C-alpha distance (Angstrom), angle and dihedral (degrees) to the residues before:
residue distance angle dihedral
M1 . . .
A2 3.83 . .
R3 3.85 116.9 .
K4 3.81 121.0 -141.6
K5 3.76 116.9 -122.4
I6 3.81 115.9 -128.5
S7 3.68 115.9 -108.2
N8 3.91 125.0 -110.1
E9 3.71 88.7 -115.0
L10 3.68 94.7 54.2
R11 3.83 91.7 46.1
K12 3.86 91.9 50.8
A13 3.75 91.1 50.7
L14 3.84 91.5 50.6
Q15 3.85 96.4 41.9
P16 3.91 94.6 88.0
L17 3.64 89.3 57.7
L18 3.82 100.2 52.4
P19 3.90 118.4 87.2
I20 3.85 118.6 -104.3
A21 3.78 112.1 -101.7
E22 3.78 110.5 -111.0
H23 3.80 128.1 179.7
S24 3.81 115.0 -139.8
G25 3.81 95.4 -158.6
K26 3.79 87.5 -132.5
G27 3.77 96.0 100.3
G28 3.71 121.0 -126.7
R29 3.69 133.5 135.5
P30 3.86 118.5 -15.9
R31 3.78 114.0 -108.7
V32 3.83 116.1 -101.8
D33 3.81 114.7 -124.4
D34 3.87 111.0 -97.2
R35 3.76 93.8 -132.0
A36 3.89 90.4 54.4
V37 3.91 88.0 52.1
L38 3.66 92.1 48.1
N39 3.76 93.6 48.7
G40 3.83 87.4 53.5
I41 3.74 95.0 50.5
L42 3.77 98.5 43.8
S43 3.84 99.1 38.5
């Protein structure tokens, strides 16, 4: 089943609600792209 990708307009509208990506310097798992997460949630 193909998933739809979110539009640029929707992403721009949701961008102020997303946390700012900060690097702790302690290592750990790399951050997942916000757009990929939104696609997973909204699809």
